[in-house]
BAGUKOL-138062 format. One line per field, with one value per residue (C-alpha): y, z, x. Coordinates in pm, 1 decimal. Example, Ala and Ser with C-alpha at 12.3 -4.5 7.8 and 13.67 -1.06 7.14 Angstrom:
BEGIN
y <- [-450.0	-106.0]
z <- [780.0	714.0]
x <- [1230.0	1367.0]
***
This chain:
BEGIN
y <- [3.7	350.2	594.2	811.4	1177.6	1417.0	1734.4	1923.6	2276.7	2185.9	2248.1	2621.8	2662.4	2927.5	2695.7	2387.8	2615.3	2692.2	2365.0	2205.7	2451.9	2360.7	2004.6	2059.4	2294.6	2068.9	2383.5	2749.8	3064.4	3290.0	3546.4	3261.1	3136.8	3471.6	3521.0	3180.7	3181.6	3572.3	3571.8	3862.4	3815.1	3892.3	3612.7	3356.7	3437.4	3343.4	3021.8	2927.0	2979.2	2727.5	2487.9	2490.3	2478.4	2175.3	1994.0	1954.6	2202.8	2222.9	2517.0	2397.1	2648.2	2960.8	3040.9	3188.1	3564.3	3839.4	4097.5	4161.6	3931.9	3551.3	3383.7	3103.3	2802.3	2571.1	2215.4	1943.5	1729.7	1411.1	1213.1	1400.2	1163.9	852.3	670.0	307.6	219.3	-109.2	-236.2	-513.6	-663.4	-1001.3	-1129.0	-992.5	-751.0	-484.7	-298.7	4.8	257.5	589.1	905.8	1257.8	1265.4	912.9	756.7	367.8	311.9	-65.3	-287.5	-613.0	-838.9	-1126.6	-1337.7	-1222.3	-1517.8	-1412.2	-1759.9	-1753.4	-1438.2	-1091.5	-1159.3	-1356.2	-1099.3	-832.3	-1027.1	-1091.2	-741.9	-618.1	-856.7	-754.4	-381.2	-420.0	-629.4	-394.2	-76.3	-259.9	-374.4	-36.5	101.6	411.0	541.4	430.2	756.9	920.5	710.7	937.2	668.5	400.3	436.9	140.8	98.4	-161.3	-279.6	-71.5	16.7	161.9	353.0	596.0	780.0	477.4	275.0	-8.0	-224.5	-280.5	-593.3	-547.2	-760.2	-922.2	-995.6	-1258.3	-1282.1	-900.8	-793.6	-433.0	-517.1	-257.9	-243.0	104.1	10.5	-347.1	-199.0	80.5	-148.6	-400.8	-155.9	162.7	377.0	605.1	462.2	605.7	387.5	453.1	299.2	130.3	339.4	665.7	597.4	513.2	854.2	1030.2	846.6	936.1	1311.0	1309.9	1142.6	1290.0	1663.6	1907.9	1612.4	1543.2	1887.6	2004.4	1783.1	1433.0	1086.4	789.4	444.4	155.2	-179.9	-479.5	-781.2	-524.5	-212.2	122.8	502.7	832.8	1180.9	1525.8	1840.4	2178.4	2092.1	1865.1	1484.0	1440.4	1152.0	1184.2	1186.1	844.1	861.1	599.5	812.4	721.7	338.8	327.7	-50.9	-60.1	165.7	-52.7	-124.6	-378.7	-374.4	-701.3	-818.3	-1022.9	-1060.9	-872.0	-946.7	-590.9	-699.9	-533.4	-679.8	-575.4	-364.4	-268.2	-503.2	-822.9	-752.8	-597.1	-764.6	-1032.1	-1310.0	-1190.8	-1155.4	-1504.5	-1661.5	-1472.3	-1554.8	-1929.1	-1894.6	-1727.7	-2029.2	-2263.3	-2384.3	-2409.2	-2111.2	-2242.1	-2155.1	-2004.9	-1827.0	-1446.6	-1322.0	-1686.4	-1725.0	-1943.4	-1681.1	-1419.9	-1635.0	-1717.5	-1346.5	-1265.3	-1525.3	-1363.4	-1020.4	-1144.3	-1313.8	-1001.2	-784.1	-1029.4	-1021.5	-1331.2	-1300.5	-1457.1	-1282.2	-942.6	-957.5	-1046.8	-733.3	-512.3	-602.7	-532.9	-205.8	-116.3	-152.2	80.1	327.3	338.2	364.0	651.3	868.6	860.7	937.4	1234.4	1361.8	1405.0	1535.0	1680.1	1658.3	1723.0	1427.1	1038.1	833.0	446.9	235.5	-59.4	-409.3	-514.3	-311.8	-379.2	-515.2	-392.6	-52.2	96.1	-93.9	62.0	388.3	393.5	261.3	538.9	813.7	700.7	643.0	987.1	1181.4	1018.4	1020.3	1230.9	1540.6	1789.5	1636.3	1935.9	2196.1	1994.6	1827.2	1527.0	1361.3	973.2	847.7	530.8	577.8	724.1	516.5	146.9	-149.6	-46.6	280.1	176.6	100.7	411.5	603.1	443.9	583.4	915.4	917.1	981.8	1253.4	1481.8	1447.2	1586.7	1874.3	1935.1	2199.0	2207.7	1848.5	1802.1	1568.5	1725.2	1569.8	1573.9]
z <- [7.9	-74.6	217.8	312.4	242.9	497.9	515.5	662.1	592.5	831.2	1120.8	1087.5	1396.6	1254.9	951.7	1173.1	1389.8	1099.1	961.9	1295.5	1333.7	997.0	1086.1	1405.5	1271.7	957.3	755.3	867.7	691.6	686.9	910.2	1163.9	1137.0	1217.9	1518.9	1648.9	1595.7	1682.8	1349.3	1118.4	822.8	581.4	773.3	752.6	371.0	308.1	488.2	326.6	2.5	74.1	216.8	-92.6	-310.8	-133.3	-173.2	217.3	242.4	-0.1	-58.9	36.0	-116.3	15.7	359.8	273.1	363.5	406.0	291.0	177.5	46.5	125.3	306.9	128.9	355.2	403.2	491.4	527.2	233.9	424.7	125.0	106.1	289.1	513.0	810.0	914.9	1278.2	1440.1	1789.9	1911.4	2196.4	2332.0	2227.6	1873.3	1655.2	1462.6	1158.3	1018.3	732.1	805.6	615.4	765.9	986.6	1128.5	923.0	861.6	505.6	540.8	848.3	937.4	1246.1	1338.6	1633.0	1786.6	1794.5	2124.7	2216.7	1913.0	2044.4	1917.0	1587.6	1441.5	1539.8	1368.8	1035.9	1048.7	1095.1	804.8	556.0	717.4	651.5	302.8	206.7	386.3	202.6	-119.1	-49.8	59.5	-269.8	-115.0	-316.7	-112.0	-156.0	35.3	341.7	590.3	819.6	1056.3	1419.0	1662.8	1998.5	2226.9	2594.5	2811.9	2934.2	2632.6	2572.5	2328.4	2226.7	2137.7	1990.7	2237.6	2389.1	2732.2	2947.5	2906.8	3167.7	2894.4	2641.5	2772.0	2598.7	2493.8	2645.9	2522.4	2166.9	1886.1	1741.3	1566.1	1381.9	1276.4	1138.3	973.8	819.7	699.4	544.9	445.9	633.4	950.6	1267.4	1586.5	1884.3	2203.4	2480.5	2363.5	2607.2	2528.4	2158.5	2232.9	2406.2	2104.1	1875.9	2067.1	2086.1	1708.6	1582.2	1821.4	1736.4	1933.3	2148.7	2274.5	2335.1	2669.6	2925.2	2986.3	3128.8	2895.6	3036.9	2815.9	2864.0	2646.1	2790.1	3026.7	3184.6	3093.4	3057.4	2921.3	3017.6	2817.3	3061.5	2959.0	2609.3	2582.7	2591.3	2933.1	2905.3	3220.3	3290.1	3126.0	2879.3	3090.7	3258.3	3322.9	3422.6	3604.9	3575.6	3830.3	4081.8	4409.8	4489.2	4735.0	4955.6	4994.8	4714.9	4413.0	4278.1	3975.6	3686.7	3739.6	4094.8	4317.0	4462.6	4437.5	4129.6	3965.5	3660.8	3840.9	3896.9	3613.2	3320.1	3105.4	3269.1	3617.0	3508.9	3350.9	3689.6	3896.0	3718.6	3753.2	4135.3	4144.2	3984.1	4213.4	3936.4	3935.8	3746.1	3395.5	3445.4	3063.1	2959.6	2946.1	2597.2	2466.9	2221.5	2459.9	2753.1	2500.6	2398.0	2755.1	2851.3	2569.7	2691.5	3047.0	2904.3	2696.7	3005.4	3194.1	2912.0	2929.8	3310.3	3399.8	3796.1	3836.2	3538.5	3633.5	3997.0	3873.6	3636.4	3878.7	4157.9	3900.0	3820.6	4195.7	4175.6	3879.3	4047.7	4349.9	4131.2	3926.7	4248.6	4325.9	3957.4	3947.3	4302.5	4172.0	3801.4	3833.4	3474.4	3361.8	3134.8	3183.6	2859.6	2875.3	2566.4	2407.7	2321.3	2675.4	2735.4	2411.7	2579.9	2934.5	2917.1	3034.2	3367.6	3402.9	3309.8	3589.1	3830.4	3783.5	3767.1	4085.1	4269.8	4186.7	4242.5	4596.7	4704.8	4504.1	4689.1	4431.9	4385.2	4540.2	4293.3	3963.3	3707.0	3553.8	3225.0	3203.7	2857.1	2646.5	2338.9	2015.3	1822.4	1954.7	1972.2	1746.0	1920.8	1989.4	1634.7	1502.3	1775.3	1654.6	1313.8	1468.4	1646.6	1288.2	1193.6	1518.2	1527.7	1179.6	1216.3	1554.5	1751.5	2027.4	2106.1	2086.5	2347.6	2696.3	2895.1	3284.6]
x <- [10.9	113.9	214.7	-116.0	-100.1	70.7	-110.2	173.4	5.3	-262.9	-21.7	-114.5	-330.2	-570.8	-633.6	-692.4	-938.0	-1158.9	-1170.8	-1250.4	-1536.4	-1682.1	-1662.5	-1859.0	-2119.7	-2199.6	-2309.2	-2180.1	-2101.4	-1794.8	-1933.7	-2008.7	-1676.4	-1529.5	-1746.0	-1662.5	-1301.7	-1233.0	-1049.7	-1100.2	-1327.9	-1041.7	-820.4	-1125.4	-1166.1	-828.5	-852.8	-1183.2	-1039.5	-723.5	-963.9	-1189.1	-887.3	-774.7	-1098.4	-1142.1	-1421.5	-1738.8	-1977.8	-2341.4	-2565.1	-2685.2	-2882.8	-3221.1	-3256.7	-3546.3	-3299.6	-2954.3	-2696.4	-2744.4	-2475.4	-2263.4	-2280.1	-1986.8	-1928.4	-1664.2	-1600.9	-1596.7	-1490.9	-1165.0	-964.7	-1007.8	-841.1	-848.7	-915.7	-815.7	-932.9	-738.1	-950.9	-863.4	-1204.5	-1221.9	-1041.3	-1247.8	-1142.1	-1301.3	-1234.6	-1412.3	-1447.4	-1352.6	-1673.3	-1600.1	-1861.9	-1781.9	-1734.9	-1637.4	-1596.8	-1449.2	-1445.8	-1234.2	-1123.0	-798.0	-541.4	-415.1	-286.8	-23.4	143.9	177.1	360.7	62.3	-184.5	30.4	83.8	-290.8	-379.5	-158.5	-331.7	-654.7	-592.1	-484.5	-790.7	-1036.1	-878.3	-912.8	-1273.3	-1378.9	-1310.8	-1126.5	-801.2	-505.5	-347.3	-657.2	-580.6	-417.9	-306.4	-401.9	-520.7	-481.4	-697.5	-547.9	-559.8	-307.1	-75.9	116.3	396.4	271.7	571.1	773.4	450.2	495.2	233.6	348.0	228.2	-150.3	-320.7	-576.8	-323.6	-89.7	268.7	252.0	568.9	681.4	557.1	675.4	309.3	349.1	674.0	551.2	232.3	393.5	662.0	391.3	147.9	337.0	89.9	174.7	19.2	-104.7	-158.8	-362.5	-535.6	-877.9	-1061.1	-927.0	-955.5	-1336.1	-1342.3	-1212.3	-1452.4	-1745.4	-1639.3	-1548.1	-1841.0	-2113.6	-2056.4	-2267.6	-2410.1	-2085.5	-1949.7	-1784.7	-1604.8	-1701.0	-1599.2	-1614.9	-1628.8	-1548.1	-1686.5	-1496.7	-1305.0	-1178.5	-1311.6	-1131.4	-1204.5	-1101.6	-1142.6	-1220.6	-1115.2	-1112.8	-1219.2	-898.9	-852.6	-671.2	-406.3	-212.8	166.1	200.4	-66.9	-275.0	-524.7	-889.0	-843.5	-1156.7	-1156.0	-869.9	-1021.5	-1075.2	-1441.5	-1384.7	-1078.6	-905.1	-1143.4	-1100.7	-756.4	-677.4	-429.5	-284.7	-138.9	-414.9	-733.8	-1098.9	-1082.8	-1400.3	-1304.6	-1295.1	-1679.2	-1777.8	-1585.6	-1759.6	-1582.5	-1663.8	-2035.1	-2051.2	-1894.4	-2143.4	-2436.3	-2348.9	-2304.4	-2654.6	-2791.9	-2607.2	-2376.9	-1999.8	-1839.0	-1761.4	-1387.7	-1377.2	-1058.2	-1125.3	-1176.3	-1226.0	-1514.8	-1697.6	-1661.9	-1820.4	-2092.2	-2177.5	-2167.5	-2416.0	-2652.8	-2646.6	-2713.1	-2991.9	-3139.5	-3107.7	-3259.4	-3566.2	-3598.5	-3446.0	-3425.7	-3070.0	-2933.7	-3090.0	-2950.3	-2616.9	-2591.6	-2740.5	-2487.1	-2212.1	-2389.3	-2371.4	-1995.8	-1985.9	-2186.8	-1961.8	-1653.6	-1837.1	-1880.2	-1519.6	-1435.0	-1686.7	-1587.3	-1224.3	-1276.9	-1630.2	-1774.6	-2105.3	-2158.6	-2076.0	-2088.4	-2094.7	-2006.4	-1841.2	-1988.1	-1995.7	-2317.2	-2505.2	-2779.7	-2774.1	-2671.2	-2976.8	-2905.6	-2567.2	-2689.3	-2968.5	-2722.3	-2483.5	-2717.7	-2883.7	-2563.2	-2434.2	-2743.7	-2760.0	-2397.0	-2163.0	-2035.8	-2164.3	-2492.0	-2685.6	-2530.5	-2454.5	-2671.4	-2509.4	-2608.6	-2540.8	-2581.5	-2496.1	-2258.8	-2413.3	-2188.1	-2270.2	-2036.6	-1775.9	-1694.5	-1328.6	-1258.7	-1414.8	-1222.5	-898.6	-965.0	-1061.0	-695.1	-592.6	-827.5	-829.6	-441.0	-450.3	-665.5	-838.0	-645.8	-901.7	-902.1	-511.6	-387.9	-285.0	-41.2	-45.6]
***
């Protein structure tokens, strides 16, 4: 595959600012751009001219007017460029090709062969990327790059995946270098929950403006934070790991080395085991992330959705732990919105949403002075893969959402 286009001129902050406003607004005039960016009308006109010439922006007709000159509206040319997103979950790997609005053009899913080690996973990913781009019909020269969402912790600067608890055998794997070598495309790597946060923000537009906390449900439990209109990554780029907040001191052992972490009560394998115990059965002991464990988990969620008493009690007990962890998180970061997403809540998201809302409204320190929105993802099960593609897009031209290191 040929290397993706490198839009070096988009490093100009004002230009990126105008383009980001056009993306957010969907349809906007030059006058409105000047008002929102505090740039002069002449500066806006010059920038818009360059964006039109590059094909990144299109004119979208004129706004109706009762008098005077009708304003020409502008919109993002979503088909100008594309990005590939990969989500490496221990249970399955999802690949997408998206346009510049984060809309999925092509998608594929496959089992992640984690038992065979990282080399086999990477080789399979290289082949899968090539096939998906070809199947999408997108010109290879219009693919900006590849975003990869993977369980943490990661060394983002070096492009290494470092000892993720749910990917056994991954010891400082140079994932970025391997994928760039195999595909010829630039690669950006981030924590899967952080990528999901970016994807939700990118695709959600005005519905996801402002600060928020995103809680990701996959084989493990993770989170991401938007603070001061910026993605907050923390000093080591691993902020938001709510799955490893202690909810039961001295409780269940966790692969991270601690005990009583939220993930040990909320992750699919934990739900499966707890549901079996409630039925008086021996927990099946299925490997976490295995096809059998995911199918068993899906059955529990379907049963809870249909009102099965044992399954519903199991999910509600897990949701209560989530509510306790959310209180601690919100007492620290004080954001107005919590979003729950990922394939792990596709049938039981309402139960978790209600549990968090009830816990925070009853027990958080700012409950008397703050309203809180708790919502499920606008994107759906593939939020991490779409978020991975959005890593490329927002890194290329979103100045407001540039990463902030703690």
